[in-house]
C-alpha positions in Angstrom: -34.3 -8.3 36.7 -30.9 -6.5 36.9 -28.9 -6.2 38.4 -28.4 -10.3 39.1 -26.6 -11.1 41.6 -24.8 -14.8 42.9 -25.7 -15.6 46.4 -23.1 -17.6 49.2 -25.3 -19.8 51.5 -23.6 -22.5 54.2 -24.7 -25.9 54.5 -28.0 -24.8 56.4 -28.9 -22.8 53.6 -28.6 -19.8 55.5 -27.4 -16.6 53.5 -23.7 -15.4 54.2 -23.1 -13.0 51.2 -24.0 -11.9 48.0 -22.2 -9.5 45.4 -23.6 -8.4 42.3 -22.6 -10.5 39.2 -20.4 -8.7 35.9 -22.1 -6.4 34.5 -21.9 -8.4 30.7 -24.7 -10.9 32.7 -27.6 -8.5 32.4 -30.8 -9.7 30.9 -31.2 -13.5 31.8 -28.0 -13.9 34.2 -25.2 -16.0 34.6 -26.7 -19.8 33.8 -24.1 -22.3 35.2 -21.3 -21.9 37.0 -17.6 -23.3 37.6 -14.8 -23.4 40.1 -11.5 -24.6 39.1 -10.2 -24.4 42.4 -9.1 -20.8 42.4 -11.4 -19.4 40.3 -15.0 -19.0 39.9 -16.6 -19.3 36.0 -19.9 -18.4 34.6 -21.3 -19.1 31.3 -23.9 -16.0 30.6 -25.7 -16.2 26.9 -22.9 -14.8 24.8 -20.0 -14.7 27.3 -18.0 -16.4 29.7 -16.7 -14.7 32.6 -13.4 -15.8 35.1 -14.3 -14.2 39.1 -12.8 -14.2 42.2 -14.7 -15.7 45.1 -15.4 -12.1 45.8 -16.7 -11.4 42.6 -14.3 -9.4 41.0 -14.4 -9.8 37.8 -10.8 -11.4 36.5 -10.7 -12.1 32.6 -14.3 -12.1 29.9 -14.8 -13.7 27.2 -17.2 -15.1 24.4 -18.1 -18.6 24.5 -19.1 -21.2 21.8 -22.5 -21.0 22.0 -25.6 -18.8 22.4 -26.6 -19.6 25.6 -23.6 -21.3 26.9 -26.1 -23.3 29.3 -24.0 -25.9 31.0 -19.8 -25.0 32.0 -17.1 -27.7 34.3 -13.9 -26.9 34.6 -11.7 -30.2 34.3 -8.0 -31.2 36.0 -5.7 -29.7 33.3 -7.0 -26.1 33.5 -9.9 -26.1 30.7 -13.5 -25.7 30.8 -16.4 -27.4 29.2 -19.2 -26.1 27.6 -22.2 -27.6 26.5 -26.0 -26.5 25.3 -29.1 -28.5 24.3 -28.3 -30.7 21.6 -24.9 -29.5 20.5 -21.8 -31.0 21.2 -19.7 -30.9 24.5 -16.5 -28.0 23.3 -13.9 -28.0 25.3 -12.2 -24.7 25.4 -8.8 -22.5 27.0 -9.9 -19.7 30.2 -9.5 -17.7 26.6 -12.0 -18.7 24.7 -10.1 -21.4 22.3 -11.3 -24.8 21.2 -9.5 -27.0 22.1 -11.9 -29.9 21.3 -15.3 -31.3 21.3 -17.5 -34.4 21.6 -20.5 -34.8 19.9 -24.0 -34.9 21.9 -27.6 -34.7 21.3 -28.8 -34.6 24.6 -30.5 -31.9 26.2 -28.1 -30.8 28.2 -29.2 -28.8 32.0 -25.9 -28.7 33.3 -22.2 -30.6 33.5 -19.8 -31.6 36.4 -16.0 -33.3 36.5 -15.8 -35.8 38.3 -12.2 -36.7 38.7 -12.6 -39.1 41.6 -13.9 -41.6 38.5 -12.0 -44.9 37.5 -13.0 -45.6 34.0 -12.7 -41.9 32.4 -16.0 -41.2 32.4 -15.2 -38.1 34.4 -17.9 -35.8 32.6 -21.4 -36.2 33.7 -24.5 -34.3 31.9 -27.8 -33.9 33.5 -30.1 -33.8 30.8 -33.8 -33.1 31.2 -35.0 -36.1 29.5 -38.7 -37.5 28.8 -41.1 -36.4 30.7 -38.8 -33.6 32.2 -37.4 -36.2 34.7 -33.2 -35.5 35.6 -31.2 -38.1 33.7 -27.6 -38.4 34.1 -25.1 -39.3 32.0 -21.5 -39.3 31.6 -18.5 -39.2 28.9 -14.9 -40.2 28.6 -13.2 -37.3 27.0 -10.8 -39.8 25.4 -13.0 -41.4 23.6 -16.4 -39.4 23.4 -18.0 -41.9 24.1 -21.4 -41.0 26.6 -23.6 -43.4 28.7 -26.2 -43.4 30.6 -26.4 -43.7 34.0 -29.6 -43.8 35.9 -32.8 -41.2 36.9 -31.8 -39.4 39.4 -36.0 -38.4 40.0 -37.6 -39.3 43.0 -40.5 -37.4 42.6 -43.0 -36.9 40.3 -42.6 -33.2 39.4 -39.2 -32.9 39.9 -37.1 -31.3 36.5 -33.4 -30.5 36.1 -33.4 -26.8 36.6 -29.4 -25.9 36.3 -25.7 -26.8 38.0 -24.1 -29.8 38.7 -20.8 -30.6 40.4 -18.8 -33.2 41.7 -17.3 -32.8 45.4 -15.3 -34.4 48.1 -15.6 -31.7 50.6 -19.9 -32.3 51.2 -18.9 -35.3 53.6 -16.1 -37.4 54.4 -16.5 -40.1 53.2 -16.8 -40.1 49.5 -17.4 -37.9 46.5 -20.4 -36.1 46.1 -22.5 -35.5 43.3 -24.8 -31.3 44.2 -27.6 -30.1 41.8 -29.8 -27.6 41.5 -33.8 -29.1 41.2 -37.1 -27.6 40.5 -39.8 -29.8 42.0 -43.1 -28.1 41.6 -43.1 -24.1 42.9 -40.1 -25.7 44.9 -36.3 -25.1 44.1 -34.5 -27.7 46.2 -30.5 -27.9 46.5 -29.9 -32.0 46.6 -26.8 -34.1 47.0 -26.2 -37.6 46.1 -23.0 -39.7 47.0 -20.6 -40.8 43.8 -18.3 -43.3 45.9 -17.3 -43.8 49.4 -13.9 -44.2 50.3 -13.4 -47.7 52.0 -10.1 -48.7 53.4 -9.1 -52.4 54.0 -6.6 -54.0 56.6 -4.7 -56.9 55.5 -4.2 -59.0 59.9 -1.8 -62.3 59.3 -2.4 -63.7 62.2 0.6 -65.0 64.0 -0.7 -67.5 66.2 -3.8 -68.9 67.3 -5.0 -69.8 70.9 -7.9 -72.0 71.5 
């Protein structure tokens, strides 16, 4: 019901703060969020909102879809927006279309993963056959999309919304975060994307037996 809120939780899931979503999100509310290092972005049925971390509205512009189901920010300061069965659209922070990737997946959420080494930096959470949460990745340069894995760990798990790649969840590498419906429960789940491994080369000067 209106008004809709954005909720800030600590790492134990305790509510720290809440503030109202922008007025233009009335109805269903913000469907996905992104962070570019300075501002939050929320995608709704019609518009995309640029906000401060305190919830102050900075700007608002029309998105490419209705609804704008999924959104993420890349490392060039642009946004990618997706919705089920239609192309992933690259836009600037004024809503101008810069490019697109053909896509027929039932998209629930997308994330940008700058830690990848082979160019497949756009991660896509799909509601797959049997409603399983399926992870794919896309290469923004070539437009190629590939299957990664089925993320389901239970019979009733369905992708809900939200997908985010971060190095700040643990101190050992990149993690992937998403909201998953598990029966009547809604879970915030985290997976490891990679591990930081350092190698040390030692040249022994001499051996004593």
